[in-house]
N, C-alpha and C positions, 0 to 999 in steps of 0.2 A: 173718459170715453176713448175707445180704440177704433181701429179700422176693420175689425172683424166682421162688422155688418156688411162690408163690401163683398164678402164671400158669397152669400146667397144671391145677392144682386148680380154678381158676375156669372154665376151658374145660370140664372134665369135668362140673362141677355145672351150669353154665349150659345146655349142650346137652342133658343128660339131663332137666333140669327142663323145657326147652322141648318136647322130644319127648313126654314123659309128660303134661305139663300140657295141651298142645294136643290130645292124644288124648282125655283126660278131658273137656275142654270140648266137643269135637266130638260125643262120645257124648251128653253132656247136652243139647246143642242139637238132637240128632237129625239131624245132618249125615252121620254114618257109622253103620254097624251095629256093635254092640259085639263084633266078632270080632277079626280081625287085619288092619286096613286098612294101606295104605301110610302112611308118615310124612307124605308130602306130601298124601295124600288127606284126612287129618285137618286140614290147614291150607289147605283150598281156599276155604272160605266165611268171610265175616266173622261175628263179630269175631275168630275164631281166626286167620284169615290175617293180620290186622293185627298181633296180638301175636306171632305166629310170625315174621313178617318182621322186626319190630323186634329181637327177641331174637336171631335168627339173624345179623343184621347186627352186633350187638354182639359176638356170639361169634366171628364171622369176624375182627373187629379183634383180639380177644385171641388168637385162634389164629395170626394173622399175626405178632403180636409174639412169640409163643412160638416159632414157626418161625425167626424172625430171631435170637432169643437162642440157640437151639440151633446155628444156623449159626455165630455168633460164637464159641460155645464150642468147636466142633470146629476152627475156624480158629486159635484160640489154642493149642490142643493141638498141632496140626500145625506151628505156628510154633516151638514150643519143642522139639519132638522130630522129628528128621529122618527117623526110620524111619516114623513116622506120615505125615509129609508125602509121602514117596515112595510109600507104599502107597495112600493115598486119592486122591492127585492132585486132580482137579477135581470129584470126586463130591460134595463138600460144597456147592459152588456150584450144581451141577445139582440136587441135592436141594432147595436153598433155592427155586429158581425153580419147581420142580415143586410144592412145598408151597404156594407163593403161588398157583399156578394152581388147586390144589384148593380153597383158600379162596375164590377167585373163583367157582368152580363152586357151592360151598355158598351163596354170596350170591345167585347166580342162581336156585337152587332155592327159596330163601326168599322172593324178591321177584317171581318170575314163576310164578304158579299154573298148574297143568296145564290148568284149564278156560279160562284167558285166553290164554296164549301157550304152546301145547303144545310146539312145536319148541324154543323157548328153554329150557323146563323140562327137557326130555330132554337137551339139550346140557349144561346145568348139572349134571344128575345124573351124566352120564358123566364130566365133569371132576372132580366132587367125589369119586366113588367110584373112578374109574379112576386119576386122577393121585394121589389119596390112597394107594391101594394101592402104586403105584410108589414113592411117597415113603417108605412104611414099609419096603419092601424095601431101599432104599438106606440108610436109617437103621440097619436091622438089620446090614447089611454094615459100616457105619462103626463100629457098637458093638463089634464084635469086635476092631477094630484099636486103638481108644482104650481098650479094657478094662484094659490094664496101668496106665494113668494115671488113668482115671476110669471109674466104673461097675463092675459085676461081671459075671462070666460068666453067672450066673443071669438077670440082667436082659437080657443079649444074647440068651440062649436064649428068654426070654419074648417078646421082640420078634419073633424069628423065627417063633415059633408063631403069634402074632397076625397076622403077615404072611401066613402060609399060610392061616389061617382066612379072612382078608379076601379073599384071591384066590379060594378055593373058592366062598365064598358070593356073591361079586360075579358070578362066572360063572353061578351058579344064578339069581340075580336077573335077569340079562340074558336067559337062555334061557327060563326058565319064565314070565317076564313077557311076552315076545313070544307064546308059545304060548297063554297065558291070554287075552290080548286077541284073538287070532284065534278062539278058541272061545267068546268071550263073546257071549251073545244077549240080554242084558238091556237096560235103558234107561239106567241110571245106574251107572257103574263104582264110584262112591263107596259105593253100597249094593248090594254084590255078594252074592247069595244062591246057595245050592247049585243051585237050579233054573235059574240063568242060564247054565250051561255054563262049563267051564274052571275050576270052583271049586277043584279040588285044586292045579292049577298056580298059581292066584292066591294061595292060602294059602302054598304053598311059596315063592313069590316075595316076598310081603310079610314072611314070617318071616325069610327070608334078608336082606332089607333091614334089618330091626331088628337082626339079628346083626351085620351089617357096621357099622352106625352105633354099636353098643355097643362093638365092637372098636376103632373109631376113637377113641372117648372113653377107653378104657382104655390104648390105645397112647400117647396124649398124656399121660396120667397117669403113665406110667413115667418121664417126664423130671423128676419132682418131686425125687427125691433128688439127682440130678446138678445141678439148679439151685440147690440149697442151698449149693454150694461156689463159686458165682459172685457177683460184685459188679460192678455198673455204676457207674462214676464219672462225675461231671459233667465236661464238657470244661473244660480250664484257661482262665482268663481272661488274655489277653495285654495287658499294660499298654502305653500309647503310648510311643514312643521318646522318651527324654529327651536333649536336646542338651547337650553339655558346654560349659564356659565357653570352652575353646579354640576350639571350632567356632563359637560365637557371636561371639567376637572376630574370627575370620577372616572371617566373613560380614559383620560391620560394616565391617571394613577394605576388603573388596571393594566394598561399597556406597559408601564414602567415596571410594575411588579412581575409581569410575565417575562420581560427581558432579563430582569435580575435573577429570576429563578432559572432561566435557561443558562445564563452565564455561570451561576453557582454549580449547576449540574455538570457543565462542561469542565470546570476546574476539578470537581470531584472525580469525574471519569479520567481526567488526565493523571491525577494522583494514583488511582488504581492501576492505570496502565504502567506507570513508572515502577510500581511495586512488582508487577508481574514480569516485566522484562529484565533479563539478566544484564549485568554490566558488560561493557565492551572494553577489551584490553588490547594493546598493540602487540603484534607478533614480532618475529625477528626481522621481518621486512618492513616494519613500520606501518603495517595495515591493521586496522581494528577488526577484531572478530569476537564472536560470542564466547564467553568464558565457559559456559556450560557445554558448548560443543567441543572445546579444546579438552575438557576433562574426559569426555566420553570417546574421543577420537583415538583410534589405535595408532601407535608409533610405526613409522615406516623406515626400512633399512635399504640402503643401496650398497652394492658390492662393487 
């Protein structure tokens, strides 16, 4: 048994603590009304936004590692069992990248506040909830095929139910959220009162968002039991290659032969050089000069 099962538990606790803690802090600071605001509305102003962004970033890292471990788990099962490999195909790889995209969207939501960069915040929310829901559907599909070898049928059914709930309430968030903002006539959406218009749609949208976020956390928590049966090992250390005595002898012999060849060629070149150069003879002043030059030199006379 390893400690990998702590990953989904950490994600579950960290995200829920972040959501609830940010809401309580925003209400105490007077930044939102104590009704049912959006999760991101409670993390719009500092210091809540700073704490929210930091904790969400840590949670995204843990969630990304969890998604990767789940991917490796399914890949290992499909490698050992041909029936699973033929049934799931590349769905595990597709689910991995979709899950990473959802993590990226959650990070955008946490670090790009709605009041600062509205478009980026909405894009991040769509990636987080939209891709996250698709990831849950694919994981539910995979759970039924790996069930004979890992997991239970009850766990697969639970994931299917959570996927259905996420899909329904994600659609409610999208539709009622757009309608509520069209009907809103107040000044600050973070302090939305019944007299501002679109109150019912706003409450339905914000409650649906909290339900989707809660389903996300519980879905990740369902990986806990299956992660208990996994263990990640450290990569093996490869020792440097050890040369044998025979190879060292052969290498030294090759070096000796090369040196002998160079020495022999040097001697041969020296002999050729001696044949080509004419002998040196002393002249009348006792200095040596080339004999060939003395033979071709014209005599000089002095008067």
